C-alpha positions in Angstrom: 92.0 144.1 116.9 95.5 143.3 115.5 96.9 139.8 115.0 100.2 139.4 117.0 103.4 138.9 115.0 104.3 136.1 117.5 101.6 133.8 116.0 103.8 133.4 112.9 106.8 131.1 112.6 108.6 129.2 109.8 109.3 125.5 110.3 112.9 124.8 109.1 111.9 121.7 107.2 108.6 123.0 105.8 108.1 122.4 102.0 107.6 125.1 99.5 109.0 128.6 99.0 109.1 131.2 101.8 106.3 133.1 100.1 104.1 130.0 99.8 104.8 129.1 103.5 103.6 132.6 104.6 100.5 132.4 102.4 99.7 129.0 104.0 100.2 130.3 107.5 97.8 133.1 107.0 95.2 131.0 105.1 95.3 128.2 107.8 94.9 130.9 110.5 91.7 132.1 108.8 90.4 128.6 107.9 91.0 127.4 111.5 89.1 130.3 113.0 92.2 131.8 114.8 92.1 134.9 112.6 88.7 136.6 112.4 87.2 138.9 109.8 88.3 142.5 110.2 91.5 141.7 112.2 94.6 143.5 111.1 97.6 141.6 109.9 101.1 142.5 111.0 102.8 145.0 108.7 105.0 143.5 106.0 108.0 145.2 107.6 107.3 143.8 111.1 106.5 140.3 109.8 109.6 140.2 107.6 111.8 141.3 110.5 110.1 138.7 112.8 110.5 135.8 110.3 114.0 136.8 109.1 112.9 137.1 105.5 112.9 140.0 103.0 110.0 142.4 103.1 109.2 141.8 99.4 108.6 138.1 100.2 105.9 139.0 102.8 104.4 141.7 100.4 104.1 139.1 97.6 102.4 136.7 99.9 100.0 139.3 101.1 99.3 140.3 97.5 98.4 136.8 96.6 96.1 136.4 99.6 94.5 139.8 98.6 93.9 138.4 95.1 92.3 135.3 96.5 90.0 137.4 98.8 91.5 136.1 102.0 92.7 139.7 102.8 91.6 143.2 102.1 93.7 146.4 101.9 92.7 149.6 103.5 95.1 152.1 102.0 97.9 153.0 104.4 96.2 151.2 107.3 97.5 147.9 106.1 96.1 144.4 105.4 93.0 143.0 107.2 91.2 139.6 107.1 88.6 140.1 104.4 84.9 140.2 105.0 84.6 137.7 102.2 87.3 135.3 103.6 86.2 131.6 103.9 84.3 131.0 107.1 85.6 128.1 109.2 83.1 125.4 109.7 81.4 125.5 113.1 80.1 122.1 114.0 80.6 119.5 116.7 81.6 116.0 115.7 78.8 113.5 115.9 79.0 111.2 118.9 80.4 107.8 118.0 77.6 105.3 117.3 77.6 101.7 118.3 78.5 99.5 115.4 76.5 96.2 115.4 78.0 94.9 112.1 80.2 91.8 112.5 82.8 93.1 110.1 85.2 90.0 110.3 82.2 87.8 109.2 80.8 90.4 106.7 83.9 91.3 104.7 84.3 89.1 101.7 88.1 89.7 101.5 90.6 91.1 103.9 93.8 93.0 102.9 95.2 93.9 106.4 97.5 91.7 108.3 100.3 91.4 105.6 104.0 91.2 106.3 104.9 94.6 104.9 106.4 96.7 107.8 105.7 100.4 108.1 108.7 102.6 107.8 108.9 105.3 110.5 107.1 108.4 109.2 109.4 110.6 111.2 112.6 109.0 109.7 113.9 112.5 108.8 114.1 113.4 112.5 116.7 110.6 113.0 120.3 111.6 112.6 121.5 108.3 111.0 118.6 107.0 108.8 119.9 104.0 106.9 116.4 103.6 105.4 115.8 102.3 101.9 113.8 104.1 99.2 113.5 107.6 100.7 114.5 110.7 98.9 117.5 112.9 99.8 116.1 116.4 99.0 119.7 117.6 98.4 119.9 115.4 95.4 116.6 116.2 93.7 116.3 118.9 91.1 113.5 120.9 92.6 113.9 123.9 90.4 113.6 122.1 87.0 110.8 119.8 88.3 108.9 123.0 89.3 109.5 124.5 85.9 108.3 121.4 84.1 105.2 121.4 86.3 104.5 125.0 85.4 105.0 124.2 81.7 102.5 121.3 82.0 100.0 123.8 83.5 100.3 126.1 80.5 97.6 126.7 77.9 99.4 124.6 75.4 99.0 121.5 77.7 95.5 122.3 78.9 94.1 119.3 77.2 96.6 117.0 78.8 95.8 118.5 82.2 92.1 118.4 82.0 91.1 115.5 79.7 89.7 112.3 81.0 91.8 109.9 79.0 89.7 107.0 80.3 92.1 104.1 79.7 94.8 105.9 77.7 98.1 107.6 78.8 100.0 110.7 78.0 101.4 110.1 74.5 104.6 112.1 75.3 105.4 110.0 78.3 104.8 106.7 76.4 106.9 107.9 73.5 109.8 108.7 75.9 109.6 105.4 77.6 109.5 103.6 74.2 112.3 105.6 72.6 114.6 106.3 75.5 114.1 104.3 78.7 113.4 100.8 77.3 116.2 100.7 74.7 118.6 101.3 77.6 117.5 97.9 78.9 117.7 96.3 75.5 113.9 96.3 75.1 111.9 97.4 72.1 108.1 97.9 72.5 105.3 99.6 70.7 103.0 102.1 72.5 100.3 99.4 72.6 102.6 97.3 74.8 103.2 99.9 77.4 101.0 101.0 80.3 101.6 103.7 82.9 100.9 102.7 86.5 100.9 104.2 89.9 104.4 103.0 90.7 105.9 99.5 90.5 103.7 98.1 93.2 100.6 99.0 91.3 102.1 97.3 88.2 102.8 94.1 90.3 99.2 94.2 91.6 97.8 94.5 88.1 99.9 91.5 86.9 98.9 89.4 89.9 95.2 90.1 89.4 95.3 89.2 85.7 97.5 86.1 86.0 96.6 84.4 89.3 93.6 82.7 90.8 93.2 80.3 93.7 93.7 77.5 91.1 97.1 78.8 90.0 100.6 78.8 91.4 103.2 81.5 91.7 106.9 81.1 92.4 108.6 83.9 94.4 112.1 84.6 95.6 113.0 84.0 99.2 113.9 86.5 100.6 111.9 88.9 98.5 110.1 92.3 98.4 107.6 91.8 101.2 104.9 94.0 99.6 105.0 91.8 96.5 104.5 88.7 98.7 101.5 90.4 100.3 100.0 91.1 96.9 100.3 87.4 95.9 98.9 86.2 99.2 95.8 88.4 98.6 95.1 86.6 95.3 94.7 83.3 97.2 97.0 81.5 94.8 99.4 78.7 95.8 102.8 80.1 96.6 106.2 78.5 96.2 109.0 80.5 98.0 112.3 79.6 96.4 115.5 80.4 98.3 117.9 82.6 96.3 121.7 82.2 96.2 124.6 84.4 95.3 123.3 84.5 91.7 119.6 85.1 92.5 116.8 82.7 91.7 117.9 79.2 90.8 115.7 78.2 87.8 116.0 74.4 88.5 114.1 75.0 91.8 111.0 76.2 90.1 108.4 73.4 90.5 106.3 72.0 87.7 102.9 73.4 87.6 104.1 77.0 88.3 102.1 79.5 86.3 103.9 82.7 87.1 107.5 83.4 88.3 108.1 86.8 90.1 111.8 87.8 90.0 114.2 90.7 90.4 117.1 89.5 88.2 119.1 92.7 87.8 119.1 93.7 91.5 117.6 91.0 93.7 115.5 92.5 96.5 116.8 92.6 99.2 120.1 90.7 98.8 121.3 92.9 95.8 122.6 89.9 93.9 122.6 90.1 90.1 121.6 87.1 88.0 124.3 86.1 85.4 123.4 86.0 81.7 123.6 82.2 81.5 121.2 81.8 84.4 118.8 84.3 82.8 118.7 82.1 79.7 118.2 79.1 81.9 115.3 80.8 83.6 113.7 81.5 80.2 114.2 77.9 79.2 112.7 76.6 82.5 109.7 78.9 82.0 109.2 77.7 78.5 109.5 74.1 79.6 106.8 74.3 82.2 104.6 76.9 80.4 105.1 79.7 82.9 105.1 83.4 82.5 107.8 85.6 84.2 107.2 89.0 85.9 110.4 90.9 86.0 110.8 93.8 88.5 113.7 95.8 87.1 114.0 98.2 90.0 117.1 100.3 90.6 118.7 99.6 87.2 119.5 103.4 86.9 121.7 103.2 90.0 124.4 101.1 88.2 127.4 103.3 88.9 130.0 100.6 89.4 129.6 99.1 85.9 127.0 98.9 83.2 124.0 96.8 84.1 123.2 93.6 82.3 120.4 93.7 79.7 117.0 93.1 81.1 115.5 89.6 81.1 112.8 91.0 78.9 115.4 91.8 76.2 116.2 88.1 75.9 112.5 87.1 75.6 111.5 86.0 72.1 108.1 84.5 73.0 106.3 87.3 74.9 106.8 85.3 78.1 108.2 88.1 80.2 106.2 91.0 81.6 108.4 93.9 82.6 107.9 96.3 85.5 109.7 99.6 85.7 109.4 102.7 87.9 110.4 106.3 88.1 109.5 106.6 91.8 112.9 105.4 93.1 115.0 107.6 90.8 112.9 110.7 91.1 111.0 110.5 94.4 108.8 107.9 96.1 105.7 110.1 96.3 105.6 110.4 92.5 104.0 107.0 92.3 104.8 106.6 88.5 105.7 103.3 87.0 105.0 101.3 83.9 104.2 97.8 82.6 105.6 96.4 79.4 104.2 93.2 77.9 102.5 91.6 74.9 99.6 93.6 73.5 96.8 91.2 74.7 98.1 91.3 78.3 98.5 95.1 78.3 95.0 95.5 76.8 93.5 93.6 79.8 95.8 95.4 82.2 94.6 98.7 80.8 90.9 97.7 81.2 91.5 96.6 84.8 93.3 99.8 85.6 90.5 101.8 84.0 87.9 100.1 86.2 89.8 101.0 89.3 91.4 104.5 88.7 91.0 105.2 85.0 94.6 106.5 84.6 97.3 108.3 86.6 96.8 112.1 86.7 97.5 113.7 83.3 99.4 116.6 84.9 101.8 114.3 86.7 102.3 112.3 83.5 103.0 115.5 81.4 105.3 117.0 84.0 107.3 113.7 84.1 107.4 113.6 80.3 108.9 117.1 80.2 111.4 116.4 83.0 112.5 113.3 81.1 112.6 114.6 77.6 114.4 117.9 78.5 117.4 116.0 79.9 116.7 116.8 83.6 116.2 113.2 84.5 119.5 112.0 83.0 121.3 114.8 84.8 119.7 113.8 88.1 120.6 110.2 87.6 124.2 111.2 87.1 124.1 113.4 90.2 122.6 110.6 92.3 125.0 108.0 91.0 128.0 110.2 92.0 126.6 110.8 95.4 125.6 107.2 96.0 129.0 106.0 94.8 130.7 108.3 97.3 128.5 107.2 100.1 128.9 103.5 99.3 132.7 103.9 99.6 132.3 105.5 103.1 129.9 102.7 104.1 132.3 100.0 103.0 135.2 101.7 104.8 133.3 102.0 108.0 132.0 98.4 107.8 135.5 97.1 107.3 136.9 99.2 110.1 134.3 97.8 112.6 134.4 94.2 111.2 130.7 94.1 110.4 129.6 91.3 108.0 128.1 92.1 104.7 125.9 89.3 103.2 125.3 91.0 99.9 126.5 94.0 97.9 125.3 94.9 94.5 128.1 94.4 91.9 126.6 97.2 89.7 125.8 99.7 92.5 122.4 100.3 94.0 121.6 102.1 97.3 121.9 99.4 100.0 123.8 96.5 101.5 122.3 93.3 102.7 123.8 92.6 106.2 124.2 89.6 108.4 124.5 90.1 112.2 126.2 87.5 114.4 124.2 84.3 115.2 121.6 84.8 118.0 121.0 88.5 117.1 117.4 89.5 116.6 117.7 92.5 114.3 114.1 93.6 115.2 115.4 94.1 118.7 118.6 95.6 117.4 116.6 98.1 115.3 114.5 99.0 118.3 117.5 99.6 120.5 119.3 101.6 117.8 116.4 104.1 117.7 117.6 105.4 121.1 120.9 106.2 119.3 119.0 108.0 116.5 119.9 105.2 114.1 117.4 103.5 111.8 118.0 100.1 110.1 115.6 97.7 108.5 115.2 94.2 110.1 115.5 91.4 107.6 112.9 88.9 108.9 109.9 90.4 107.0 111.7 89.7 103.7 111.7 86.0 104.3 108.9 83.5 103.9 107.1 83.1 107.3 107.8 79.4 107.7 111.6 79.8 107.8 112.7 83.2 108.8 116.2 83.9 110.0 116.3 86.8 112.5 119.8 88.0 112.1 119.7 89.8 108.7 119.1 93.5 108.1 119.2 96.0 105.2 121.5 99.0 105.4 120.6 101.7 102.9 122.6 104.9 102.2 120.3 106.9 99.9 118.9 109.0 102.7 121.9 109.8 104.9 124.7 112.3 104.1 128.2 110.8 103.7 129.5 112.8 106.7 127.1 111.1 109.1 127.7 107.5 107.9 130.9 106.7 109.9 129.3 107.7 113.2 126.1 105.8 112.3 128.0 102.6 111.5 130.0 103.0 114.8 126.8 103.1 116.8 125.5 99.9 115.0 128.9 98.3 115.8 128.6 99.2 119.4 125.2 97.6 119.7 126.4 94.5 117.9 129.4 94.2 120.2 127.2 94.3 123.2 126.3 90.7 122.4 123.2 88.6 121.2 120.0 90.4 121.6 117.1 88.6 123.3 
């Protein structure tokens, strides 16, 4: 029996090369039980014609499947599902059992119910996605990342790939961060003062776990990064939300008795304001006065395409009072989940031990691939490419907002990838966002960024990292049309 060529198709947005997609289609057909042992595959010529690809692409895919024993070749007769191909599991799911455990009473701690909203997983299907923090695949250097990943898989790097470092990190990546990344922010650090994390959020979690208990107090910006607030709430510490102004966090509002201050001075999240140098010094003075530590989240500093960014708060710290959080996830791609903590050696020692008890270390292959991508200059080239594209998109956004008379509450003076927007009084941007989905437009309502006790409903974030410049004017026009329809109930 032959497998019909019509059972094969290529999704236009599927990841990987055409050869890899064809391999995956055949393997999934076998593993799912749709293709059976002994069945004949379509000829390479017929399948190539059906899929609209070259015959050599199909032949190479078949050859790889042959090497992996998914297929067998019978001379001029063609390719068949191998007798040694993996057999799909044949079992019926067990019936659901009644659960008599009172989980709400049994769980010692709960981590659900936070304020962090879920971004639509199908955001790429929207024509006008003004969504923050997602990757535009046209701006990412897939080819060189793939080459770096292949290099990291080579025999020379076999130890880095396979070794359990326990609590250590890839020395090449640490060296690059110490010699190249941190000096750009005015920071000097020894390897013992740097820890690789699974993104900035993991770094913030480690800091919160080490520095806060139910008997301690944290100060946080209001509005702020909502996932950071969830992390602090989970510690059970006392929380002081401090309303930011046009220059970020006002140091004089930090109450006595505060143990840790969490701040985003270079690019306030989400208002995009930048803290001036005199206020940064005042913040350090206030922390010294009350005996507090500062956790600085320096996200998006690479996206400073309008003017050079101010030195990091950590660069002004002469007492070891500032713990610095950086990330490559925003500048490379969110799924990378690679960040870093920089702090005094005693703090990093404990953070390293805590990380080791939870996950040991981020995967060695990912660390080594990133180290090559950074050290070979591909990262800097990508940053320049992204900065150029974001600068162009920002101009288009500003022109469209001005044309439609839409109010901007905050725009980063150094650049960035988003605007903080203010809708007319009476507008509920959660309702606005819901209605805009019908117009294939995505925006981020602003209420979740604010402290629960005093949340304005008429703010929203408008990001432009994930939408091509050509679509921006029409997307803004659709937002304007919804806003002009009047207050949303």
